C-alpha positions in Angstrom: 108.4 -125.2 -96.7 107.5 -127.5 -100.0 104.1 -128.2 -101.3 103.5 -130.5 -104.1 100.7 -131.4 -106.3 100.0 -134.5 -108.5 98.3 -134.2 -112.0 96.5 -137.5 -113.2 97.4 -137.1 -117.0 99.9 -139.2 -118.8 103.1 -137.3 -117.9 104.4 -138.9 -121.5 101.9 -137.2 -123.3 103.3 -133.6 -124.4 102.9 -131.2 -121.2 99.4 -132.2 -119.9 100.9 -133.3 -116.7 103.7 -130.9 -116.4 103.1 -128.9 -113.2 104.4 -125.2 -112.0 103.8 -123.4 -109.0 102.7 -119.8 -108.3 100.9 -117.7 -105.2 97.6 -116.3 -105.6 97.5 -114.5 -102.3 100.6 -113.3 -100.0 102.9 -112.4 -102.4 104.1 -110.0 -100.3 105.8 -111.9 -98.1 106.6 -115.0 -99.5 107.3 -116.8 -102.9 107.2 -120.0 -104.2 109.7 -121.8 -106.6 107.5 -122.0 -110.1 109.1 -125.6 -110.8 110.0 -127.5 -107.0 107.3 -125.7 -105.2 109.6 -124.7 -102.1 108.0 -121.5 -100.2 110.9 -119.1 -99.2 110.2 -115.5 -97.6 109.8 -112.5 -100.1 111.4 -110.1 -96.8 113.9 -110.1 -94.2 113.1 -109.3 -90.7 109.1 -110.4 -90.4 108.1 -108.8 -87.1 106.4 -111.2 -85.3 105.0 -108.6 -82.5 103.1 -107.1 -85.5 102.0 -110.5 -87.0 102.8 -113.7 -85.8 100.4 -116.0 -88.4 100.0 -116.1 -92.2 97.9 -117.8 -94.6 99.7 -118.4 -98.3 97.5 -119.5 -101.3 99.4 -121.6 -103.9 98.3 -122.3 -107.2 99.6 -125.4 -109.0 99.0 -125.3 -113.1 99.4 -127.8 -115.5 100.3 -127.6 -119.5 103.8 -125.8 -118.0 101.5 -122.8 -117.0 100.2 -122.6 -120.8 97.0 -121.1 -122.0 94.6 -123.6 -121.6 96.1 -125.5 -118.8 94.2 -126.7 -115.7 94.7 -125.3 -111.8 94.4 -126.4 -108.6 95.2 -124.3 -105.0 96.3 -124.8 -101.4 96.3 -122.6 -98.6 99.4 -123.1 -96.6 99.2 -121.2 -92.7 103.0 -119.8 -91.8 103.3 -119.2 -88.0 106.1 -117.1 -87.3 108.4 -117.9 -84.0 109.6 -115.3 -81.7 113.5 -114.2 -80.8 114.5 -111.9 -77.8 114.4 -109.2 -80.5 112.7 -107.0 -77.8 114.2 -105.3 -74.4 112.0 -104.8 -71.3 110.1 -101.6 -70.9 108.7 -100.0 -67.7 105.2 -98.6 -68.5 106.1 -95.8 -66.1 109.0 -93.6 -65.7 107.9 -93.0 -61.8 105.9 -95.0 -59.1 105.2 -93.2 -55.5 104.6 -95.6 -52.4 104.2 -94.4 -48.9 105.7 -96.3 -46.1 105.5 -96.0 -42.0 109.2 -95.2 -40.5 108.1 -97.8 -37.9 107.9 -100.5 -40.5 110.1 -103.7 -40.0 112.7 -104.3 -41.7 112.0 -106.3 -44.9 108.2 -105.1 -45.2 107.2 -104.9 -48.9 106.8 -101.2 -50.1 105.4 -101.6 -53.4 105.4 -103.7 -57.0 106.6 -102.5 -60.5 106.9 -104.5 -63.6 108.6 -104.1 -66.6 107.1 -105.5 -70.2 108.5 -107.5 -72.7 107.0 -107.6 -76.4 108.5 -111.2 -76.8 107.3 -114.4 -75.4 108.1 -117.2 -73.5 111.7 -117.4 -71.9 112.6 -114.7 -74.2 110.4 -112.2 -71.6 112.2 -113.7 -68.6 114.2 -110.8 -66.9 115.7 -109.9 -63.6 115.7 -106.3 -61.3 118.0 -104.3 -59.3 118.4 -101.1 -57.9 120.7 -98.9 -59.6 120.3 -95.9 -56.7 119.2 -95.7 -53.5 120.3 -99.3 -52.2 121.6 -98.4 -49.0 117.9 -98.6 -47.2 115.9 -100.8 -49.8 116.2 -103.7 -51.6 114.5 -105.3 -54.9 113.6 -109.0 -55.8 112.0 -110.1 -58.3 108.7 -112.4 -58.3 109.3 -115.4 -60.8 105.7 -116.0 -61.3 104.5 -112.7 -62.1 108.1 -111.1 -63.2 107.4 -108.3 -61.0 109.7 -106.3 -59.2 109.1 -106.2 -55.2 110.6 -103.3 -53.3 111.3 -103.7 -49.3 112.9 -102.4 -46.6 116.4 -103.0 -46.4 117.2 -100.9 -43.0 115.3 -98.9 -40.6 113.8 -95.9 -41.9 113.7 -92.5 -40.1 111.1 -89.8 -41.2 113.1 -87.3 -39.1 116.4 -88.0 -40.8 114.7 -88.2 -44.4 111.3 -88.0 -45.5 111.7 -89.2 -49.3 113.7 -91.7 -50.8 114.5 -92.3 -54.7 115.2 -95.8 -55.6 116.0 -96.2 -59.1 115.1 -99.5 -60.4 116.4 -101.2 -63.6 115.1 -104.4 -65.5 117.3 -106.6 -67.5 116.5 -109.4 -69.7 118.1 -112.9 -68.5 118.6 -114.4 -72.3 120.2 -111.9 -74.4 120.3 -112.8 -78.0 123.9 -111.6 -79.8 122.7 -111.2 -83.0 120.1 -108.7 -81.8 122.8 -106.8 -79.5 123.1 -103.6 -82.3 119.7 -103.5 -81.9 120.3 -101.0 -78.6 120.4 -102.0 -75.0 118.3 -104.7 -73.6 117.3 -102.9 -70.5 115.1 -100.5 -68.7 115.0 -98.7 -65.7 112.5 -96.4 -64.0 112.1 -94.3 -60.6 110.3 -95.9 -57.3 109.6 -92.7 -54.9 108.9 -93.8 -51.3 107.5 -91.1 -48.7 108.0 -92.5 -44.7 105.4 -91.0 -42.7 106.0 -89.9 -39.4 105.1 -92.1 -36.1 105.4 -91.4 -32.5 108.9 -93.7 -31.5 110.4 -94.3 -28.2 113.5 -92.7 -27.2 117.0 -94.0 -28.5 120.0 -94.2 -26.5 123.4 -92.8 -27.6 125.3 -94.9 -28.6 122.4 -97.5 -29.4 124.7 -100.5 -29.0 125.1 -99.6 -25.3 127.6 -97.9 -22.9 130.6 -99.4 -21.2 131.4 -97.7 -18.0 134.7 -97.9 -15.3 134.5 -96.9 -11.7 137.1 -97.4 -8.8 136.6 -100.6 -6.6 137.6 -98.2 -3.5 134.9 -94.9 -4.7 132.4 -93.9 -1.8 128.9 -94.5 -1.7 126.9 -92.1 -4.1 130.2 -91.8 -5.9 129.5 -90.8 -10.3 130.1 -94.0 -12.1 128.9 -92.5 -15.5 126.0 -90.8 -17.7 124.0 -92.5 -20.1 122.2 -90.1 -22.8 118.9 -90.6 -24.7 116.5 -88.4 -26.7 113.1 -88.7 -28.6 113.5 -89.3 -31.9 110.5 -87.3 -32.9 110.3 -83.8 -34.4 108.3 -82.9 -30.4 111.5 -83.8 -28.9 109.4 -85.0 -25.7 111.6 -85.0 -22.1 113.0 -88.6 -21.3 112.8 -90.0 -17.9 115.4 -93.0 -17.0 115.3 -96.1 -14.6 117.3 -99.0 -14.1 115.7 -102.8 -14.6 116.2 -104.1 -11.1 115.9 -107.6 -12.1 119.6 -106.8 -13.3 120.7 -104.9 -10.1 118.4 -106.8 -7.5 121.6 -105.8 -4.6 120.9 -102.0 -5.8 124.1 -101.3 -6.0 123.4 -98.7 -8.5 120.8 -95.7 -8.9 120.1 -93.5 -11.7 118.8 -90.1 -11.8 115.7 -90.0 -13.6 116.2 -86.9 -15.2 120.2 -86.7 -16.3 120.4 -90.4 -16.5 123.8 -90.1 -13.8 124.3 -93.5 -12.6 125.9 -93.4 -9.4 127.0 -96.1 -6.3 124.4 -96.9 -3.8 126.7 -99.7 -2.1 130.7 -100.1 -1.7 132.3 -102.2 -4.2 134.1 -105.1 -4.2 136.1 -106.2 -7.0 137.1 -109.6 -6.0 133.5 -110.3 -5.5 132.4 -109.2 -8.6 134.6 -107.5 -11.5 132.2 -106.4 -13.5 128.0 -105.5 -13.4 126.1 -105.5 -15.9 122.6 -103.4 -15.9 119.7 -102.4 -18.1 118.4 -99.0 -18.3 115.0 -97.7 -19.3 114.3 -94.6 -21.0 110.4 -93.6 -21.5 108.8 -90.5 -22.8 107.6 -88.4 -20.2 104.1 -88.1 -20.7 104.1 -91.3 -22.6 105.3 -94.7 -20.7 104.3 -96.8 -23.5 107.2 -95.5 -25.5 110.0 -97.3 -24.0 113.3 -98.6 -24.9 116.5 -100.4 -23.0 120.0 -100.0 -23.0 122.6 -102.9 -21.7 125.4 -100.6 -19.4 128.5 -102.6 -18.6 130.5 -101.1 -15.5 133.9 -102.3 -15.3 135.1 -102.4 -11.4 138.7 -100.8 -11.4 141.3 -102.6 -9.3 142.9 -101.0 -6.1 145.4 -102.7 -3.6 143.4 -103.4 -0.8 144.4 -107.0 -0.4 147.8 -108.5 0.8 149.4 -111.2 -0.8 149.1 -114.8 1.0 151.0 -118.0 1.0 149.5 -120.2 -1.8 149.1 -122.6 0.8 150.1 -123.9 4.3 153.5 -125.5 3.2 155.3 -127.9 4.7 159.0 -128.9 4.1 160.9 -132.2 4.9 164.8 -131.5 5.3 167.1 -135.0 5.9 169.4 -134.4 9.0 172.7 -134.7 6.9 171.7 -131.9 5.0 174.4 -129.9 3.3 174.1 -126.2 3.4 172.9 -124.4 0.9 170.3 -127.4 0.1 167.3 -126.2 -1.5 164.6 -127.9 0.3 161.6 -126.1 -0.8 159.9 -123.7 -3.1 156.8 -121.3 -2.2 154.7 -119.2 -4.1 151.9 -116.7 -3.3 148.6 -115.6 -4.6 147.2 -112.0 -4.5 143.3 -111.4 -5.3 144.2 -108.0 -6.6 144.9 -107.5 -10.0 146.9 -104.6 -10.7 147.3 -103.2 -14.1 151.3 -103.6 -14.3 151.3 -107.3 -13.3 152.3 -108.7 -9.8 155.7 -108.3 -8.3 156.0 -110.0 -4.7 159.3 -109.5 -2.6 160.2 -112.3 0.0 161.9 -111.8 3.3 162.1 -113.7 6.7 160.0 -112.0 9.5 161.9 -110.0 12.0 161.6 -112.4 14.7 163.0 -114.8 12.7 166.1 -112.6 11.5 168.3 -114.2 14.3 167.7 -117.6 12.7 170.8 -119.7 11.7 169.2 -123.0 10.3 167.7 -121.6 7.4 167.8 -118.9 4.6 165.4 -117.6 2.4 166.3 -117.3 -1.6 164.4 -114.5 -3.5 163.7 -116.1 -7.4 162.5 -112.7 -8.7 159.5 -114.3 -10.5 157.0 -114.0 -7.6 158.6 -117.4 -6.1 161.3 -118.2 -3.2 163.2 -121.1 -1.9 164.2 -122.4 1.4 168.3 -123.2 1.7 169.5 -124.9 4.4 172.1 -122.5 6.1 174.1 -125.0 8.5 174.9 -128.7 7.9 173.4 -131.5 10.0 169.9 -131.2 12.2 169.1 -134.1 14.8 165.7 -134.5 15.3 165.9 -135.9 18.5 167.0 -132.4 20.0 164.3 -130.7 17.4 162.1 -132.6 15.3 160.2 -129.4 13.7 161.1 -125.6 12.4 158.5 -123.0 12.1 160.0 -120.3 9.4 157.9 -117.1 9.5 158.2 -115.6 5.7 157.2 -112.0 5.1 155.6 -111.3 1.7 155.4 -107.8 0.4 153.2 -106.8 -2.8 154.5 -103.8 -4.9 151.4 -101.3 -4.2 150.2 -98.9 -4.5 150.1 -99.0 -1.2 152.3 -102.0 -0.4 150.5 -104.5 2.0 152.2 -107.6 3.4 151.6 -110.7 5.4 153.4 -113.2 7.1 153.0 -116.7 6.4 154.5 -119.8 8.5 156.6 -122.6 6.7 156.7 -125.6 8.7 160.0 -128.0 8.3 160.3 -131.4 9.5 163.7 -133.2 10.2 163.6 -136.8 9.1 166.0 -139.4 8.5 167.2 -140.1 5.3 168.7 -143.0 2.9 171.9 -142.4 1.3 170.3 -141.3 -1.8 168.5 -138.6 0.3 165.1 -140.7 0.1 162.9 -140.0 3.4 162.9 -142.8 5.8 160.9 -141.6 8.7 160.1 -138.2 10.2 159.3 -138.0 14.5 156.6 -135.5 13.2 155.2 -137.4 10.7 154.2 -140.8 10.1 157.0 -143.6 8.7 156.9 -144.0 4.8 156.4 -147.6 4.2 159.0 -149.3 2.0 156.9 -151.9 0.7 152.8 -151.9 0.8 151.2 -154.5 3.1 150.5 -158.0 1.4 146.6 -158.8 0.6 147.1 -161.9 3.2 148.5 -159.3 6.1 145.3 -157.0 5.7 143.0 -159.7 5.7 144.6 -160.6 8.9 144.7 -157.3 10.3 141.1 -156.9 9.6 139.7 -160.1 11.5 141.6 -159.1 14.4 140.0 -156.1 14.5 136.6 -157.6 14.0 137.2 -160.3 16.8 138.2 -157.4 19.3 135.3 -155.5 18.0 133.1 -158.8 18.9 134.6 -159.1 22.2 134.0 -155.6 23.3 130.0 -155.7 22.4 129.8 -159.1 24.5 131.5 -157.4 27.7 129.2 -154.7 27.3 126.3 -156.7 26.8 127.2 -159.3 29.9 127.7 -156.1 32.1 124.7 -155.0 31.4 122.5 -158.0 31.9 124.2 -158.3 35.2 123.3 -154.7 36.0 119.6 -155.2 35.2 119.9 -158.2 37.6 121.3 -156.6 40.3 118.8 -153.5 40.0 115.5 -156.0 40.1 117.2 -157.8 43.2 117.9 -154.2 45.0 114.4 -153.6 43.9 112.9 -156.9 45.4 114.7 -156.6 48.7 113.8 -152.9 49.3 110.3 -153.3 48.3 109.0 -156.8 49.1 111.0 -157.2 52.5 108.3 -158.8 54.6 109.4 -160.2 57.9 106.7 -162.8 59.8 107.1 -164.2 63.3 104.9 -167.0 64.0 106.3 -168.4 67.0 105.8 -167.3 70.7 109.0 -166.5 71.7 110.6 -166.9 75.1 109.8 -163.0 76.6 112.0 -160.1 77.1 114.7 -162.0 77.9 114.7 -164.1 75.0 116.6 -161.8 72.7 117.8 -164.3 70.0 114.2 -165.5 68.8 113.3 -162.4 66.9 114.1 -158.4 67.0 112.5 -157.3 70.0 113.4 -153.8 69.4 110.1 -153.4 67.0 108.0 -154.4 69.4 109.6 -152.0 72.3 109.2 -149.3 69.9 106.0 -150.5 68.5 104.2 -146.9 69.8 107.3 -144.9 70.3 106.4 -142.5 67.5 108.6 -139.2 67.1 106.9 -136.1 67.5 106.2 -134.4 64.5 108.6 -131.7 63.2 106.2 -129.3 61.6 105.2 -126.5 63.3 101.3 -126.8 62.9 99.0 -124.8 64.6 97.0 -127.8 65.2 97.4 -130.4 68.1 100.5 -131.9 68.5 101.2 -135.5 67.0 101.4 -138.4 69.3 101.3 -141.8 69.3 97.5 -142.9 70.0 98.1 -144.7 73.3 100.5 -142.3 74.7 97.4 -139.7 74.0 95.0 -142.2 75.5 97.2 -142.8 78.6 97.9 -139.1 78.8 94.1 -138.6 79.0 93.4 -141.2 81.4 96.1 -139.9 83.7 95.0 -136.2 83.5 91.2 -137.1 83.3 91.1 -139.6 85.9 88.0 -141.4 87.5 84.8 -141.7 85.5 85.3 -138.5 83.6 88.3 -139.9 82.0 86.7 -143.1 81.0 84.1 -141.4 79.7 86.3 -139.4 77.8 88.2 -142.3 76.4 85.6 -143.9 75.2 83.8 -140.8 73.2 87.3 -140.9 71.4 87.4 -144.4 70.5 84.0 -144.2 69.3 85.0 -141.4 67.2 85.9 -142.8 63.6 87.1 -139.6 62.6 89.9 -139.0 65.1 91.4 -142.3 63.4 91.2 -140.6 59.9 92.8 -137.7 61.2 95.4 -139.7 63.0 96.4 -141.7 60.1 96.3 -138.5 57.8 98.4 -136.6 60.1 101.0 -139.4 59.9 100.9 -139.9 56.3 101.6 -136.1 56.1 104.6 -136.7 58.4 105.8 -139.4 56.5 105.9 -137.4 53.4 107.7 -134.3 54.7 110.3 -136.7 56.6 113.3 -136.8 53.7 115.1 -139.7 55.7 112.4 -141.6 54.8 113.5 -144.0 52.0 111.8 -143.6 48.6 109.6 -146.6 48.1 105.8 -147.3 49.4 105.3 -148.7 53.0 102.2 -150.1 54.3 100.8 -149.6 57.4 97.3 -150.9 59.0 95.1 -149.5 61.6 92.2 -151.6 63.0 89.3 -150.1 65.2 87.0 -152.9 66.2 84.0 -150.3 67.1 81.3 -150.5 69.9 78.4 -152.2 68.9 79.5 -155.9 68.8 77.0 -158.3 70.2 80.0 -160.4 71.4 82.1 -158.8 74.1 84.8 -157.2 73.2 88.3 -159.3 74.0 90.6 -156.7 73.3 93.0 -155.3 76.4 92.9 -151.6 74.9 88.9 -151.9 75.2 88.9 -152.5 79.1 90.2 -149.2 79.4 86.7 -147.8 78.7 85.0 -150.1 80.6 83.3 -149.3 84.1 84.8 -152.0 85.8 86.3 -151.4 89.2 88.7 -154.6 89.4 91.8 -153.6 90.5 94.9 -154.8 88.3 97.4 -153.0 90.7 98.8 -156.6 91.5 100.2 -157.1 87.9 103.3 -154.6 88.7 104.3 -157.5 91.1 104.5 -160.2 88.6 108.0 -158.9 87.7 109.2 -157.6 84.7 107.8 -159.9 82.1 104.4 -158.2 82.9 105.8 -154.6 83.4 104.5 -153.6 80.1 101.0 -155.0 80.7 101.0 -153.7 84.2 101.6 -150.3 82.4 98.3 -150.5 80.7 95.9 -151.7 83.3 97.5 -150.6 86.3 99.5 -147.3 85.5 100.5 -146.8 89.3 103.1 -144.2 90.0 104.1 -141.5 88.3 108.0 -142.7 88.4 107.0 -146.1 87.2 105.2 -144.6 84.4 108.2 -142.9 83.6 110.6 -146.1 83.9 
């Protein structure tokens, strides 16, 4: 820098205002120009790291420095700026750290730092590993300028217990002016000790196993063996099992001691060509120490499926076809996958060996063609041909199957386009117009409506007819309200109902009780059998006993229920009994039978055929008349 001093004296008067400069303190490192006051370094390569600040006292004297001149002084502060002239240095040549072998990848092992006497950006440095970089890595903490040593790959106490890692520190900003001062880098050794822990078993190989087994292997056949061991020094026994979530059908089994995988079920490659299972290995005395490995099992194919036609083929041949004309190509499918590839052979089945209509041409590329063998076909004589084809694979062992090709004989136009086939629908040369389609749909709707109306009318008439039949059967009440002309008058009303009024058939049942007869006949029988006063008394007692009528009616109901010839509808019958205690004398002709009247009614028999029935009630008379 430059310093300047001023003098108030007259510069034109001698040397009283002429100023010169000199250093009073600090002349060892700096000097000042006597006349200009420019301060300069007195030595080269000032070391900021030794002293970064100087205070220099500069004196200004007038009279050109002669005796008697006056002087003044000032203090100049000089700060030394930094340059990158110092390399990084590690305080120690070796650092020691310890880490567990179970530590995860990326776990920091320790931190080391190199120092640099410079300042600012001149202290920026980076770290790298010169040796031992297979298992460890180093990164730089940009805030603290520390080297962070971390795990790069899993450690194994049983393989190597101590690792020496050489870490080097390098300045980022090297000044070329100071390259000759030496290397601007430094190294240190980081020694890492690995501590032992109890580890789970490890599989060999670690990435899993691939096994193969034949599709036709028997149950219990060996598929393969998985291997696992305890990596610890004690090398404890290992037990194996299959994760059943990966083998729910239990197709495979594993020996817990040897790790041998065997078949538990029959395999089918066409159903599943690969099986992926997970095998678990644990220490025998500590099941918490477990590991898993994937096992892929490939099922090797055997020829157990016969080839088949790819689809139910159908072909058409024109009636005017020429001999040797190709009419169709066929192919086959086979669920098997031989390692050498498929090779199929086509022939006509033995039952078609005498066929004179078609020939089979093996194209040699696993397909075959059907050609005509004769010229001309007549679809009116035979419109469909069934051609059995035998397909054989290359094995081993060779398997075969027979498929049928259906060939229809069709009529064709001169260009060979099919027009119609008897066994198939006609080919329409032109599509129906929209108007024709609409008309067709309308006709169909009209037909459907007519059918529905007819069915509805039939059902309605049937219902009316059934109602009328029911009314006829259930409500058929015949009422006679006129006197009529006697027995000879057969035109007025049906006399058969009156004649058969008491002609009840005897019960068909064979009950142990008394015979069921009509009440009047029973009463007449009692009257005839008893005779005189005893008979009349018995009849009166029976008439007075109303329970007799109840039993009589009940027997009649049971008889009607048991009679299969009775129509299946309800009938209503009325039985009237007047009683004995009416104050008005009885007007019933039946009741007179129970009276003690001595009136003789035998004269009724002489009144003619019209009074014959009345005479039978009141004057029974002779037995032969009773029989008539």
